[in-house]
C-alpha positions as CSV (number, residue, x, y, z in Angstrom):
1,M,0.0,0.0,0.0
2,K,1.3,3.4,-1.0
3,K,2.0,5.7,2.0
4,I,0.3,9.1,1.7
5,R,2.3,11.7,3.8
6,C,-0.2,14.2,5.2
7,A,0.7,17.7,6.5
8,I,-1.7,19.4,8.8
9,Y,-2.1,23.2,8.3
10,T,-3.8,25.4,10.9
11,R,-4.5,29.1,10.9
12,K,-6.3,31.7,13.2
13,S,-7.0,35.2,11.9
14,S,-6.6,37.0,15.3
15,E,-4.1,36.7,18.1
16,E,-6.8,36.6,20.7
17,G,-6.6,33.4,22.8
18,L,-3.3,32.2,21.3
19,D,-1.6,32.5,24.7
20,Q,-4.0,29.9,26.1
21,E,-2.8,26.4,26.9
22,F,-5.3,25.0,24.4
23,N,-6.3,27.3,21.6
24,S,-8.0,27.2,18.2
25,L,-4.8,26.0,16.5
26,H,-4.6,23.0,18.8
27,A,-8.3,22.2,18.2
28,Q,-7.9,22.3,14.5
29,R,-4.8,20.1,14.6
30,E,-6.6,17.5,16.8
31,A,-9.5,17.3,14.4
32,C,-7.2,16.9,11.4
33,A,-5.1,14.3,13.2
34,A,-8.2,12.3,14.1
35,Y,-9.4,12.4,10.5
36,I,-6.0,11.2,9.2
37,A,-6.1,8.4,11.7
38,S,-9.5,7.4,10.4
39,Q,-8.0,7.0,6.9
40,K,-5.1,4.8,8.1
41,H,-6.4,1.9,6.0
42,E,-5.8,4.1,2.9
43,G,-2.2,4.6,3.9
44,W,-2.5,8.1,5.3
45,V,0.2,9.1,7.8
46,A,0.4,12.4,9.6
47,L,3.7,14.2,9.4
48,P,5.1,15.4,12.7
49,E,6.1,18.9,11.3
50,H,3.8,21.7,12.5
51,Y,2.6,24.3,9.9
52,D,0.8,26.9,12.0
53,D,-0.1,30.6,11.4
54,G,-1.5,32.4,14.4
55,G,-2.9,35.9,14.1
56,I,-2.6,36.1,10.3
57,S,-5.4,36.9,7.8
58,G,-6.4,34.4,5.2
59,G,-6.5,37.2,2.6
60,T,-2.7,36.9,2.0
61,L,-0.3,34.1,1.1
62,E,2.5,35.9,3.0
63,R,2.4,33.5,6.0
64,A,5.5,31.8,7.5
65,G,3.8,28.5,8.2
66,L,2.1,28.3,4.7
67,K,5.4,29.3,3.0
68,K,7.3,26.5,4.8
69,L,4.5,24.0,3.9
70,L,4.6,25.0,0.2
71,E,8.4,24.7,0.1
72,H,8.1,21.1,1.5
73,V,5.4,20.4,-1.1
74,D,7.7,21.6,-3.9
75,E,10.5,19.4,-2.5
76,G,8.2,16.4,-2.7
77,L,8.0,15.9,1.1
78,V,4.2,16.2,1.3
79,D,1.6,14.3,-0.6
80,Q,-1.6,15.8,0.9
81,I,-2.5,18.9,2.9
82,V,-5.2,18.5,5.5
83,V,-7.1,21.5,6.9
84,Y,-10.1,21.9,9.2
85,K,-12.0,24.1,6.7
86,I,-11.0,25.3,3.3
87,D,-10.9,29.0,4.5
88,R,-8.1,28.1,6.8
89,L,-5.9,27.6,3.7
90,T,-7.1,30.8,1.9
91,R,-10.1,33.2,1.7
92,S,-9.1,34.5,-1.8
93,L,-10.2,32.9,-5.1
94,A,-7.1,34.3,-6.8
95,D,-4.8,32.9,-4.2
96,F,-6.6,29.5,-4.3
97,A,-6.0,29.2,-8.0
98,K,-2.3,29.8,-7.4
99,L,-2.3,27.1,-4.7
100,V,-4.1,24.6,-6.9
101,D,-1.6,25.1,-9.7
102,R,1.3,24.7,-7.3
103,L,-0.1,21.6,-5.8
104,D,-0.9,20.1,-9.2
105,A,2.7,20.8,-10.3
106,A,4.0,18.8,-7.3
107,D,1.4,16.0,-7.7
108,A,-0.1,16.9,-4.3
109,S,-3.7,17.6,-3.2
110,F,-5.6,18.8,-0.1
111,V,-8.5,17.7,2.0
112,S,-10.9,19.6,4.2
113,V,-12.0,17.7,7.3
114,T,-15.4,19.4,7.6
115,Q,-16.3,19.9,3.9
116,S,-16.5,16.9,1.7
117,F,-15.8,17.4,-2.0
118,N,-13.5,15.9,-4.6
119,T,-11.5,18.5,-6.5
120,A,-10.6,15.9,-9.2
121,T,-14.1,16.4,-10.7
122,S,-15.6,19.5,-12.3
123,M,-18.5,19.4,-9.8
124,G,-16.1,19.3,-6.9
125,R,-14.2,22.2,-8.2
126,L,-17.4,24.2,-8.6
127,T,-18.4,23.4,-5.0
128,L,-15.0,24.5,-3.8
129,N,-15.2,27.8,-5.8
130,V,-18.7,28.6,-4.4
131,L,-17.4,28.0,-0.8
132,L,-14.4,30.2,-1.5
133,S,-16.6,32.9,-3.0
134,F,-18.6,33.1,0.2
135,A,-15.4,33.0,2.3
136,Q,-14.0,35.9,0.3
137,F,-17.4,37.8,0.5
138,E,-17.5,37.3,4.3
139,R,-13.9,38.6,4.6
140,E,-14.6,41.7,2.5
141,V,-17.9,42.5,4.4
142,T,-16.0,42.1,7.7
143,A,-13.3,44.5,6.5
144,E,-15.9,47.0,5.4
145,R,-17.6,46.9,8.8
146,I,-14.3,47.3,10.6
147,R,-13.4,50.3,8.4
148,D,-16.8,51.9,9.0
149,K,-16.5,51.4,12.7
150,I,-13.0,52.9,12.8
151,A,-14.1,55.9,10.8
152,A,-17.2,56.4,13.0
153,S,-15.2,56.0,16.2
154,K,-12.4,58.5,15.1
155,K,-15.1,61.0,14.1
156,R,-16.2,60.9,17.7
157,G,-12.6,61.5,18.8
158,L,-11.9,58.0,20.1
159,W,-8.4,56.6,19.9
160,M,-8.5,53.3,17.9
161,G,-5.2,51.8,18.9
162,G,-1.9,51.4,17.1
163,T,1.5,52.8,18.2
164,I,1.1,54.6,21.5
165,P,2.3,58.2,21.1
166,L,5.1,59.5,23.3
167,G,3.5,61.4,26.2
168,Y,0.4,59.3,26.4
169,E,-0.8,55.9,27.7
170,P,-4.1,54.2,26.8
171,D,-7.2,54.8,28.9
172,G,-10.0,52.7,27.5
173,R,-10.9,54.2,24.1
174,T,-9.0,57.4,24.8
175,L,-5.5,58.6,26.0
176,K,-4.3,60.1,29.2
177,I,-1.1,62.2,29.6
178,V,2.1,60.7,31.1
179,P,3.6,63.9,32.7
180,E,7.3,62.9,32.3
181,E,7.0,62.0,28.6
182,A,4.7,65.1,28.0
183,E,7.6,67.3,29.1
184,T,9.8,65.7,26.4
185,V,7.2,66.4,23.8
186,R,6.8,70.1,24.8
187,T,10.6,70.5,24.7
188,L,10.8,69.1,21.2
189,Y,8.1,71.4,19.9
190,D,9.8,74.4,21.6
191,L,13.1,73.4,20.0
192,Y,11.5,73.2,16.6
193,L,10.0,76.7,16.9
194,K,13.5,77.9,17.9
195,H,15.6,76.1,15.2
196,R,13.0,75.5,12.5
197,S,15.1,72.5,11.4
198,I,14.4,68.9,12.2
199,L,18.1,67.9,12.0
200,A,19.0,70.8,14.4
201,V,16.3,69.6,16.8
202,V,17.7,66.0,16.6
203,D,21.2,67.2,17.5
204,H,19.9,69.4,20.3
205,A,17.6,66.7,21.7
206,N,20.5,64.2,21.7
207,R,22.7,66.7,23.6
208,L,19.9,67.0,26.1
209,R,19.7,63.2,26.2
210,L,16.0,63.1,25.4
211,R,14.7,59.7,24.6
212,G,11.7,58.2,22.9
213,K,9.0,56.0,24.5
214,V,10.3,53.2,26.7
215,K,9.8,49.8,25.1
216,L,10.2,46.2,26.4
217,R,12.9,44.0,24.9
218,K,11.6,41.4,22.5
219,Q,13.0,37.9,21.9
220,K,16.4,38.1,20.1
221,K,16.1,38.0,16.3
222,A,18.7,37.6,13.6
223,N,18.4,41.3,12.8
224,M,21.1,43.9,12.0
225,W,21.3,46.6,14.7
226,P,18.2,45.8,16.8
227,D,17.2,49.0,18.6
228,E,17.6,47.4,22.0
229,N,21.2,46.5,21.2
230,R,22.2,50.0,20.0
231,S,25.1,51.5,21.9
232,D,23.1,54.7,22.6
233,A,20.1,52.8,23.9
234,T,19.4,53.5,27.6
235,T,17.8,51.1,30.1
236,P,15.6,52.4,32.9
237,S,16.9,51.3,36.2
238,T,13.4,50.1,37.3
239,N,13.1,47.5,34.6
240,P,16.1,45.7,33.0
241,D,13.9,44.5,30.1
242,A,13.0,48.1,29.1
243,Y,15.0,50.4,26.9
244,S,14.7,53.7,25.0
245,V,16.6,55.2,22.1
246,P,17.5,58.7,20.9
247,F,15.3,60.5,18.4
248,E,16.0,60.2,14.7
249,R,14.7,62.3,11.9
250,A,11.9,60.1,10.8
251,A,10.5,59.6,14.3
252,L,10.8,63.3,15.1
253,H,9.0,64.3,11.9
254,Y,6.2,61.9,12.8
255,L,6.0,63.4,16.3
256,L,5.9,67.0,15.1
257,T,3.2,66.3,12.5
258,N,1.0,64.1,14.7
259,P,-2.3,66.0,15.5
260,V,-2.9,63.8,18.6
261,Y,-0.6,66.2,20.5
262,A,-3.1,69.0,19.8
263,G,-5.9,66.9,21.2
264,R,-7.1,65.7,17.8
265,I,-7.5,62.4,16.0
266,R,-6.6,62.0,12.3
267,H,-8.5,59.6,10.0
268,K,-7.0,59.5,6.4
269,E,-7.1,63.2,5.3
270,T,-9.6,64.4,7.9
271,I,-8.7,65.6,11.4
272,H,-11.4,65.4,14.2
273,E,-11.5,66.8,17.7
274,G,-10.4,64.1,20.1
275,Q,-11.7,63.2,23.5
276,H,-8.2,63.1,25.0
277,P,-6.4,66.1,26.6
278,P,-3.8,68.0,24.4
279,I,-0.1,68.2,25.3
280,I,0.6,71.0,22.9
281,D,-1.6,74.1,22.5
282,P,-3.5,73.7,19.2
283,D,-2.3,77.1,17.9
284,V,1.3,76.1,18.6
285,W,0.8,72.8,16.7
286,V,-0.6,74.8,13.7
287,R,2.4,77.1,13.7
288,V,4.8,74.2,13.6
289,Q,2.9,72.7,10.6
290,E,3.1,76.1,8.8
291,H,6.9,76.4,9.5
292,M,7.5,72.8,8.2
293,K,5.7,73.6,5.0
294,E,7.6,76.8,4.5
295,S,11.0,75.1,5.1
296,A,10.2,72.5,2.4
297,G,11.9,74.5,-0.4
298,R,13.9,73.2,-3.4
299,K,16.0,70.2,-2.5
300,R,19.7,70.1,-2.9
301,G,20.7,68.3,-6.1
302,E,17.9,69.8,-8.2
303,G,18.8,71.4,-11.5
304,K,17.6,74.9,-12.5
305,D,14.7,73.4,-14.5
306,G,13.6,71.3,-11.5
307,S,15.1,68.1,-12.7
308,I,16.9,66.2,-9.9
309,I,20.5,65.5,-10.8
310,S,21.6,64.0,-7.4
311,P,18.4,62.9,-5.6
312,L,20.3,61.7,-2.5
313,A,22.0,65.1,-2.0
314,G,21.4,66.4,1.6
315,T,20.1,63.1,2.9
316,L,23.3,61.0,3.2
317,V,25.9,61.1,6.1
318,D,28.8,58.8,7.0
319,E,29.6,57.1,10.2
320,T,31.1,60.3,11.6
321,G,28.0,62.4,10.8
322,D,29.8,64.1,7.9
323,K,27.4,64.8,5.0
324,F,27.9,63.4,1.5
325,T,28.2,66.1,-1.2
326,P,27.5,65.6,-4.9
327,S,30.6,65.7,-7.0
328,H,31.5,64.8,-10.6
329,A,34.4,64.2,-12.9
330,S,34.7,64.2,-16.7
331,K,36.7,61.9,-18.8
332,K,36.6,61.8,-22.6
333,G,33.5,63.9,-22.7
334,K,31.6,61.6,-20.3
335,R,30.4,62.8,-16.9
336,Y,30.8,60.6,-13.8
337,R,28.9,61.5,-10.7
338,Y,29.9,60.7,-7.1
339,Y,28.8,61.2,-3.5
340,V,31.8,62.4,-1.5
341,S,32.3,62.9,2.2
342,N,32.5,66.6,2.9
343,R,35.9,66.4,4.5
344,L,37.4,65.0,1.3
345,H,36.6,67.9,-0.9
346,N,39.6,69.9,0.2
347,T,41.9,67.0,1.1
348,A,41.3,64.2,-1.4
349,G,44.1,63.1,-3.7
350,K,43.8,62.8,-7.5
351,D,42.3,59.3,-7.2
352,G,39.7,60.4,-4.6
353,S,41.3,58.4,-1.8
354,N,42.5,59.9,1.5
355,R,43.7,57.4,4.1
356,K,44.2,60.1,6.7
357,T,40.6,61.3,6.8
358,G,39.0,58.0,5.9
359,G,36.2,59.5,4.0
360,W,34.0,58.0,1.3
361,R,33.8,58.5,-2.5
362,L,30.9,56.5,-3.8
363,P,29.7,56.1,-7.5
364,A,26.4,57.9,-7.6
365,K,24.5,55.9,-10.2
366,A,25.2,52.5,-8.6
367,L,24.4,53.9,-5.1
368,E,21.1,55.4,-6.2
369,D,20.0,52.3,-8.1
370,Q,20.8,49.9,-5.3
371,I,19.3,52.1,-2.5
372,A,16.1,52.4,-4.6
373,K,15.9,48.7,-5.2
374,A,16.5,47.9,-1.5
375,T,13.9,50.5,-0.5
376,L,11.2,49.0,-2.8
377,S,12.1,45.5,-1.7
378,H,11.8,46.6,2.0
379,L,8.4,48.1,1.4
380,R,7.1,44.9,-0.3
381,N,8.5,42.7,2.4
382,R,7.2,44.8,5.4
383,L,3.8,45.4,3.8
384,P,2.1,42.2,5.1
385,V,4.0,42.3,8.4
386,D,4.2,45.7,10.1
387,L,4.3,48.6,7.5
388,L,0.7,49.5,8.6
389,I,-0.6,49.9,12.1
390,N,-4.0,48.2,11.3
391,P,-3.5,46.3,8.0
392,A,-6.7,45.3,6.1
393,A,-6.7,42.9,3.2
394,D,-8.0,45.3,0.6
395,A,-5.5,48.0,1.8
396,L,-2.6,45.5,1.3
397,S,-3.8,44.8,-2.2
398,K,-4.2,48.5,-3.1
399,I,-0.7,49.4,-1.7
400,G,0.8,46.4,-3.5
401,N,-0.6,47.9,-6.8
402,H,1.0,51.3,-6.0
403,L,4.4,49.6,-5.3
404,D,4.1,47.8,-8.7
405,L,3.5,51.1,-10.3
406,L,6.5,52.6,-8.5
407,D,8.6,49.8,-9.6
408,A,7.5,50.3,-13.2
409,Q,8.3,54.0,-13.0
410,S,11.8,53.4,-11.6
411,R,12.5,51.1,-14.5
412,T,11.4,53.5,-17.2
413,K,12.1,56.9,-15.7
414,G,14.9,56.2,-13.2
415,P,14.8,55.8,-9.4
416,N,14.1,59.4,-8.4
417,S,10.4,58.6,-7.4
418,I,11.6,56.1,-4.9
419,L,14.6,58.1,-3.7
420,S,12.4,61.1,-3.0
421,C,10.9,59.0,-0.1
422,I,14.2,58.8,1.7
423,E,14.7,61.2,4.6
424,K,18.1,60.2,5.9
425,G,20.8,57.6,5.1
426,T,23.8,56.7,7.2
427,V,26.7,54.9,5.5
428,R,29.2,53.1,7.7
429,P,31.7,50.2,7.0
430,G,29.7,47.1,6.4
431,A,26.2,48.5,6.8
432,I,23.8,51.3,5.7
433,E,20.8,52.6,7.6
434,I,18.0,54.4,5.7
435,S,15.1,56.3,7.3
436,L,12.0,56.8,5.1
437,N,9.9,60.0,5.1
438,P,6.5,59.0,6.5
439,E,4.7,61.9,4.6
440,A,6.4,61.0,1.3
441,I,5.6,57.2,1.7
442,A,2.0,58.0,2.6
443,D,1.6,60.2,-0.5
444,T,3.2,57.6,-2.7
445,I,1.0,54.7,-1.6
446,E,-2.0,56.9,-1.1
447,I,-2.9,56.3,2.5
448,S,-3.0,58.6,5.6
449,E,0.3,59.2,7.4
450,D,-1.1,58.0,10.7
451,E,-1.8,54.6,9.3
452,L,2.0,54.0,8.9
453,N,4.0,52.2,11.6
454,P,7.1,54.3,12.2
455,D,9.1,51.1,13.1
456,G,8.6,49.9,9.5
457,L,10.2,53.0,8.0
458,V,13.8,52.2,8.8
459,L,16.0,49.9,6.7
460,R,19.2,48.4,8.0
461,L,21.2,46.5,5.3
462,P,24.6,45.0,4.7
463,F,26.8,47.3,2.6
464,Q,30.0,46.5,0.7
465,F,32.3,48.8,-1.4
466,R,35.3,47.3,-3.0
467,K,38.0,48.8,-5.1
468,R,40.2,46.6,-7.3
469,G,42.5,48.8,-9.3
470,V,40.4,51.2,-11.3
471,E,37.4,48.9,-11.0
472,T,34.9,49.5,-8.1
473,K,31.9,47.3,-7.0
474,L,29.2,48.5,-4.7
475,T,26.6,46.1,-3.1
476,I,23.7,46.9,-0.8
477,G,21.8,44.1,0.8
478,S,21.9,40.6,-0.6
479,D,21.9,41.8,-4.2
480,T,24.8,40.3,-6.2
481,S,23.8,41.9,-9.5
482,K,24.2,38.6,-11.2
483,P,22.0,38.2,-14.3
484,A,20.0,35.0,-14.9
485,D,21.5,32.5,-17.3
486,T,19.0,32.7,-20.2
487,N,20.6,29.8,-22.1
488,L,20.2,27.5,-19.1
489,I,16.7,28.7,-18.4
490,R,15.7,28.1,-22.1
491,S,17.3,24.6,-21.9
492,I,15.2,23.7,-18.8
493,A,12.0,25.0,-20.5
494,K,12.8,22.8,-23.6
495,A,13.5,19.8,-21.3
496,H,10.0,20.1,-19.8
497,Q,8.5,20.5,-23.3
498,Y,10.3,17.3,-24.5
499,Y,9.2,15.4,-21.3
500,S,5.6,16.4,-21.8
501,A,5.8,15.2,-25.4
502,I,7.2,11.9,-24.2
503,K,4.3,11.5,-21.7
504,N,1.8,12.2,-24.5
505,G,3.2,9.3,-26.5
506,Q,5.8,10.8,-28.8
507,T,9.1,9.0,-29.3
508,F,12.6,10.5,-29.1
509,E,13.0,10.1,-32.8
510,E,9.8,12.1,-33.5
511,I,10.8,14.9,-31.2
512,A,14.3,15.0,-32.7
513,E,12.9,15.2,-36.2
514,S,10.4,18.0,-35.3
515,E,13.2,20.0,-33.5
516,N,15.8,19.3,-36.2
517,L,18.2,17.9,-33.6
518,S,19.8,14.5,-33.0
519,K,18.1,11.9,-30.8
520,R,21.2,12.0,-28.5
521,R,20.8,15.8,-28.0
522,I,17.1,15.4,-27.1
523,M,18.0,12.7,-24.5
524,Q,20.8,15.0,-23.2
525,V,18.5,18.0,-22.7
526,I,15.5,16.1,-21.3
527,D,17.6,15.3,-18.1
528,L,17.1,18.9,-17.1
529,A,13.4,18.3,-16.6
530,F,14.4,16.3,-13.5
531,L,16.3,19.0,-11.6
532,A,15.1,19.7,-8.1
533,P,12.6,22.6,-7.9
534,D,14.7,24.6,-5.5
535,I,17.7,24.3,-7.8
536,V,15.5,25.5,-10.7
537,K,14.3,28.4,-8.6
538,L,18.0,29.4,-7.9
539,I,18.7,29.3,-11.7
540,V,15.7,31.4,-12.6
541,Q,16.7,34.0,-10.0
542,G,20.3,34.0,-11.2
543,D,21.5,32.7,-7.8
544,Q,23.0,29.4,-8.9
545,P,26.7,28.8,-8.2
546,D,29.3,30.0,-10.7
547,G,30.0,27.2,-13.1
548,L,26.5,25.7,-13.2
549,T,25.8,26.2,-16.9
550,A,23.8,24.4,-19.6
551,K,27.1,23.2,-21.0
552,W,28.2,21.8,-17.6
553,L,24.9,20.0,-17.1
554,G,25.0,18.6,-20.6
555,I,28.4,17.0,-20.0
556,N,27.9,15.7,-16.4
557,P,25.2,13.1,-15.8
558,L,22.5,14.0,-13.3
559,P,21.3,11.6,-10.5
560,S,17.5,11.4,-10.5
561,D,17.3,11.8,-6.7
562,W,16.9,15.4,-5.7
563,Q,18.7,15.1,-2.4
564,A,21.7,13.6,-4.3
565,Q,21.6,16.6,-6.7
566,R,21.8,19.0,-3.7
567,S,24.5,17.1,-1.7
568,R,27.2,17.0,-4.5
569,P,28.4,13.4,-4.3
570,S,32.1,12.8,-4.5
571,R,32.0,11.5,-8.0
572,W,30.9,15.0,-9.1
573,C,34.4,16.3,-8.1
574,N,34.1,19.5,-10.1
575,F,30.5,20.4,-9.2
576,P,30.1,24.0,-8.0
577,D,29.5,24.6,-4.3
578,G,26.3,26.1,-3.0
579,L,23.5,23.6,-3.8
580,R,23.2,22.0,-0.4
581,S,19.7,22.5,1.1
């Protein structure tokens, strides 16, 4: 009897009750395990691996547990997915179609414990589509009700949750003032009215050792520069798990433009009178907004006609706090742009290096392109996680469309539209930190600024800059700038085409004749149809090891076992490294 490996998938939309000893995820898993046990005579076996997603909507496929499950399906480790109800897997018809295609490609299927239908028949698929249509309708109606309730509550001046503003703490559906924090807020507003410059206020606030809201340390994550590990973070003596960090430009901008400090509540573009007490006099808050608009003049780096020549001018500093200044050089009639540490302008040698001062001279085009790419990637990755304070499924879809449009604009017109969203960048050896402007991001993706989570507007990425003779290479994040091997991808596609023809009854001779190739060549290429899916994915992304080419694969015989392909047996003595799973 064939063994059918069954993976149990569970999901709960809200986090409510997840901390209980026995919650909804446990109940779903028990029901699925019992159903699998009842099918033991059919060869069903429950896999021990847990695939759980707690507190995540079914309107998105960006779920850690589901991603891990689908990866195991692609690798051939799962034959059947078992769920309590079909809407635990997805509530979107479009996403369901993608899942079905992916399962079909891996020769896998799924079963709902409480809903009996057979997706192998047209009637079964119709039943499933009807169920999913109602699930999607229910999700959309619920989202509309929540949006309407939030709008009505904010119109009454109620605080509807989210990031707690500095100077306040929750008090039911309103806020009450925290006196010590409120003094910090008033000081920051006074400093801005004095300096009329956010950067000047940041410097002054840091000299006064003003700090943001106290947070509790989270579980350690593999994350570059977590806030709680920063050298300038302070720990209140009363609680060793609490910490606070100095103000940065993005956080200060958010604080100075937040109407909550004037006793108001913002909903999208409308500001309502709130039921909480103000920290700042409303007239003072209005004056600050007017000064901020007045100070938003023409940016550095703009040409006389308004075209932006150096879009990062005025936003980048190095590890010493020294600003980067746009510079250029001309050679054989061609203009080369750079961003140069200010201190190098008067001291740099002919080649732009200066070991004494240790400044930077970075190629502008490469820096702009890679920062824009990293910023767009960051927004896409954080969107389903924590870019928004209260994410809704339809909002995520709408913002995703705006990001697609932004990506298209950057490809056709250059990266300026993305780079205009950057408020500050700090370059240091091995890493770069980028703070995004909340107002610019909100305008770009067409949402209200108060819907953005400030914690999602900071990027911290690996950064490498290498000089080898006259050649330089700049890399931000994990981008290796390695193009995909189109010849290899084309060969793999041909291999699958030939394999499909063989399954449909054609012979090697017939395929060779139609392709005007030898039978030996057809047999050589068709082996590529049996590459492990994760290896094919690396090839399509251009991330395969150097040396893994169509020519190499044509010469070296492939084992049929996927694990053997990944583990590089000793007889493949010249196989490139990097395919181990």
